[in-house]
N, C-alpha and C positions, 0 to 999 in steps of 0.2 A: 786330633784330640785323643787322650788316653781312653782306652776301653774301660767301661765300668766293671769293676771286680768287687764282689760282695762276699762277706764271710758266710752268708747263708746260701750262696749259689750252689747249684748242683755240682760244680767242679770241686768246691771245698768239701762238701759232704761225701762225694765219691772218693776223693783222695784220702779223706780222713778214715773212712771205713776200709779202704784198701790198706791203709797203714795198720789197722787193727788186725786184719787177716794175717799180716806178716809178723805179728807179735804174739805173745801169750794172750789167751783170751779169757772171765772173771766171775766173781761171786754173783750168782743170779739175784736179781731184784726180787723182793719178797712177793708172795701171792696171798692177799688177805683171806681169800676164801678157804685156804688150806689150814688156817690157824687152829680150828677145832677138830680137824681130821686126825684122830689119834694114831692111825696107821701110816701117816705120811711124815717122813723125816724132813721134808722141805720146810715145814713150819718152824724148824730151828732157825731159819733165816730171819724170822720175826721175834723169836725168843729162844736163846740157847739153852734154857732150862727144860724145854719141851722135848725130851729125848724120846725117840721112837721105840716101838716094841722090840725091834731087833736091829742088828747091824745091816749095813748096806755098802754097795760099791756102785757109784754112778758111772754110766758109760761116758766116755770123753765127749765133750761139747754138747751132745743132745741129752746128757744126763741131767742137766739143769739149765735150761735155756729160756730166757724171758725177754720180750720186747714190749714196750708200752709207749703210748703218747696220750697226753692229757691237757685239757684247757677248758676253762669255764666259758670262753667266748667263741673259740674257733672249732668248727666241725672238722671231720677227717679230711674232706676235700680242701677246706681252707688251709689246713696244715700243709698239705701237699703243695698248694700254690705258694705259700709263704716260704717253705724250704727251697722250692725250685727257684723262686725269686728271679725269673727270667725278665730280660729287658722287654718292655712293651706289654707286660701283664695288664689285665683289665678286670680281674676278679673283684677289685675294690670299687668298681663302678656299679655293682649290684646294690640296690636299695635294701634287699634282704640281708646282705652281708653287713652293711653299715648299721642296721637296726640291732644286730646281735652283739655289737661291740660295746665294751665298757670303756670308761675313761682310761683305764690301764688294763692291758690284756696280757696274760701270762701263757706261756707255752713250755711244756716239759716233755722231753723225749729221752728214753732210757733203753739201752741195749746191754744185755748181760748174759754170760754163760760160764759154766764151770768146765775147765779143761780136765781136771782130775779132782775127785772128791770121794771120800769114804767115811764110814763111821762104824764103831765096834764097841762091844762091852768088854771090860776088863774087871772082873769081880763086880762090885757095886757101882763102878764108875763107867760112864759112857764117854768115849773119846771120838773126835771127828777131825778130819783134815781136808783141806781143799786148796787148790791152786786155780785161780781164775782171773777174769777181767771185768771191770765195770766201766761203762760209758754213760755219762749224764750230760744232757744239754738243756739249759734253761734260758728263756728269753722273756723280755718284757717289751711290749710295743704299745705306745699310747695311741688312742683313737685319733689324736690330732695329726699323726703321721699319715694315716689312711685318708683323712679328710683332705690333707694337702695333696696327696697323690691323686685323689679323685678330682680336685679342683684344677690341677695342672694337666690332667689327662688330655692329650691331643694338642697341647699348646705348641706352636712352632714360631720361628723367628719373624714370620710375616704377620702373625696375629697377636704378637706379644703386646700387652698393655703395660706401660711403664708407670702409670699414674697411681701413686699412693697405695701400693700393695705391701701389706705388712703381716707376716705370719710367724708365730712363735710355736715351735713344735716341742712337745714335752720330752721327757727322758726316755732313752732306749738303753737296753742292756742285753748282752749275750755272754753266756759262760759255758764252756765245754771243758769237761774234766774226765780224764781217763787214767786208770791205773791198774796194774796187776796186783793180785792179793795172794799171800800165802798165809793160811789161817790154821790155827790149832784150837779146837774147842773141847770143853770139858763140862759134864753135867753129873750131878749126884743127888740121889734122893736121901735127904737128911733124916727124915722120919716118915710116918704114915701120911703126913699132911704137907710137908715142905720139901720142895725140890729147887735147887739153885743151879745155875750154869753160867759159863762165861766163854769168851773166845778172844784170843790174842791174834793180831794180824800184822804181818810185816807188809808194807806197801811199796811197790816199785812204780814210781810215777812215769807214765808214758807221755802225758802232755796235759797242759792246762792253758786255756785261752780265755781272756776276760776283756770284753769290749764295753766301755761305759761312755755313752753319748749323753752328756749332761744337758745340752741345749743345742738347738739349731734355729737360727733366725734368718728369715728371707724377707727382704724389703726392697722396694723400688720407689723412685720418685722422678718427677719431671723438673728440670732446671730451665729457667728462662721464662716461666709463666707463674701466675698466682691464681687464686680462686676467682679473682675479679677480672682476669684477662678477657678482653673481647677478641675472640679469635678472628672475627670477620674483619677487624680493622688492622690486623698485623701486617706489616710490610714483609716482603721476601727476605730482607736482611734479618728481621726479628724472628721469622720462622726458622731460618737457617741456624740461629743461635739456640733454638730449643732442642734439648736432647735429654735422653733418659739415662739414669744410672741405677745399678742394682748391686746389692751386697748379700753375700751368704756368710754368716758368722757362726762358727761352730766351736763348742768346747767339748773335747772328747779325748779319750786315752785308750790305748790298746796295750795289753801285756800278754805276751805269748811265751810259754816255756815248752817248746817242742823241739827235740833234736830232729833235724832234717827238714823243718819247716822254714822256708826262706820268704821273707817279705821283700818283694822287688820294688825298686824305685823306677819311675818313668823318666822321660826326658826332662820334665819340669821339676824333678826332685822329690815328688811325693809318691806314696805307695799306690801302685795301680795293678799289681799282680802278686801272685804267691804260687809256690809249688813245693811238693815234697820230694826230697832226694832220698830214695829208699836206702841207699848205701850208707847214709849218715844217721839213720834212725837208731834210737837206743833208749836207754833209761835216762830220763831228764831230772829225776828227783827221787828222794827216799822219805819214808814216813812210817808211822805206826798207828794202830787203832785198837780199840777193845769193844766188845759187846758184853753186856751184863743182863741177866734175867733171873726171874724167880716165879714159882707157881705155888699157891697155897690153897689147900682145901678147907674152906670155911665150914662147910657142912658136908654130910655124906654125898649130897648130890650137887653142891655148889662149889665151884673152884674159881678163884681169881688169879690173875697173873699180870706181870708188868716187865718191861724191858727197856733198856737204853742201848741203841745200836750206833755203830760207826762214830764212836767218840775218838777222834784222832785227827791227824794232820799229814801234809806232805810238804817237805822243803824242796824247792826247785833250785837247781844250780844256776849260778850266774852265767856260765858258758852256754846254757841252753835257752836263756831268756832274751827276748827282744822287746823293746818298748817303742811305741810310736804315739805321737800326739797330733791333734788338729792344729793347723796353722792359726795362731791367735790373731793374725792380721786379717783373716777372712779372705774371701774372694770378691773382687770388684769387677764390674762390667760397665761398658759405656756404649750407648746406642749409636754413637758416631762411628763405631768400629763394627762392621758387619760380622766379623769373626766372633766378637764378643757376644753379639745378639744371638747368633746361632748356637754358640757354646752354652750360654745361659739357658736358652730354651731347651736344649737337649738334656741338660742336667736336671732341671726341675720337672721335666715331663717323662723321665726315664721309666717310671712304673716300678722302680726297685725300692725296697724298704731301706736297705743300707747301701750306700753308694759312695765309693771311694772318691769319685770326682766331687761330690758334695762335701764329704768329710775333709778332703784335702789334708790327709795325715802325712806327717813327716817322721822319719826315723829319729829317735832321740838316742844318739850314740853314747851319751854320757849317763843315760838313765837305766841301762841294764844292770841288774844286781840280783843276788839271790833273794827269793821271796818264799813266803809260806802261805799255804791255803788250807782251810779246814774242811773236813768232809761234811757232807749233808747228813747230819745226825737225825735219828728217828726215835721218838718216844711212843711206847706201846702200852696200852691197858686193855685187858680182856676179862670177861666174866662168862662162865658157861654153866648151864644147868642140865644135868643128865636125867633122862627119863627112860622108862622101859628097861631097867637093869643095864643102863649105859649104852643101850642100842641106838637111842635117839638123843641128840644133844642140840640145844638151842643156845646161841651165844651172841654177845655184843662185843665188838672190837673197835677201839679208838686208836688211830695212828696219826701222829703229827710229824711230818718230815720237814726239816728246816732247809728247804731248797733255796736256791737263788734264782730269781731275785725275790720271791715271796715264799713264805711258809705254806705248805700244803697239808690240810687236815682232812681226815675222812672218818666217818662213822659207818661201820658195816654190821648188819644184822644177818645171822645165818642159821640155817637148820642143817644138821649133819646126821646122816645114817651111817653107822659104823659097826655092822654086825660081826665082821671078821677083819683081821689085820690086812688081808690081801684085797678086801673090798671096802672102800669108803666112797660115799657120795655126798656132795654138799651143794646147796643153793644159797646164794647170798644177795643182799640188797645194800648197795653203797649209795648213800643219799646226798652227799655234798658235792664231790667233784663232777659227777655226771648230772647234777641237778635233779636227781631222783628219776632219771630216764633210762636206767640200765640195770640189769641184773647180772649176777655172776654164777658160774657153774664150775664144779671140779669133780673129777672122777679118778679114783685109784683102782686099777684092776690088775692084780698081780704086779709085774714089774713096771707097768706103764702108768704114768700120771699125766693128765692133761687138765688145764683149768684156765679160767679167765675171771677177772673181777668185774669187767665191763664188756658185755656182749656187744658185738658190732651190729648196728642196725642201719647201715647206709652212710652216705656221705656227710650227713649232719651229726653223726655220732661224735660227742665231744671228748669222750675218754674211751680208749680201747687198749687191751693188752692180751697177750697169749703166753702161756707157760707150758713147756714140754719137759717131762722128766722120764728117763728110762734108767732103772737101777736093778742090780742083782742083789737079792737078800743074802745076808750072812748069818750063820748060826741059827739056833732056835730062838723062838720068841722069849724075851726076857720077862719073867713075872715080877710084879712089884711086891712090896712088903705085905700087901694084903692077899697075895697069892694070885 
């Protein structure tokens, strides 16, 4: 029997990130806690109009590095178990785990860094430039999948019950997107109250993978008997004619645009393996995007701001695209065949969330074509009120990121101490994604910046991230029109 291979297995994750190390690496994911820290240039990732007090040059890679994981259902340890997705896993047998689940459970993982980035003033204009890489992974897993795995845990072909078993598992989805970015940003203070900014980005697509499992149906039945059958009166011949049958019916599709990623077919003709060929890796698509932002001072102490980020797309080439689909005829098993019994028991009790033996996907040789994907755009709104001669600022920030499979919104309240350009400190409270169970901290001290929106509080932490930045300041502090 073909070995179960899963897109969430440690082999794929390990190979995927090994591929990233061998390529250019990307624009850091934003840190909400930095938004009102006036001396921090990283806040331009959330609004290109928020130019810093002076120019900068970020050190390669560690100059702007961010990693994050978030879910409203899964804790940190749950995410590790799901991503590992090893055969024979049993984390889903925990009552505590099942109680935390919703009908539909989302998971998002992001890894980003700048390879090269800098910003500088030229007259009244602030310019910035960066080369980097962004990696986003989003998944949706229905509770019905975990319930099915829990019910089938430990089933073997000797204890398999073929009578009237019928389970319908909801939709699952997985999307991985990675691209290099070359960006040129511009900001200008129009007058004493209004500042505008924008950023143009050329995108080099490294890879995109989209798996959509629309439905999985598993059912069994006994043939040769009815509900009224008196088993005690059956003859040996009648008993010999009684047998069980099972079916696994799946509707699913997989689209992959990665140079160097090969989907392997097993002896039975369906996908049971994958690998990366590092010599064949390269650019799989091209695209473009734009960021737009503005900041306006309503009152002397009150400023509002807004931005739209990552408005863009990537077109993936036909030559880099592979398409696979589930076998529409499904999988059938018969209890009169001992091999069928063992194979069916192994499939349904594997303990894996996504299972190629269950999906039974076949390559669609005619389906490969160029395709277009849109970036995960973000909408930002902020308001800040300055106290103590701008030394202390309190603010509220709303972000809505249109991720796949579900949009993620967050509301962050923060207090910021910013007495000097080289020293800023902020504490924040983000109340939606972490269910109000985490706080954020950020510190700028000279060239070093560290921060998090969601502090790590152990294995049940639902959201966590970390941001590291190291930069070299350029030229003197730029005064605004008010001096």
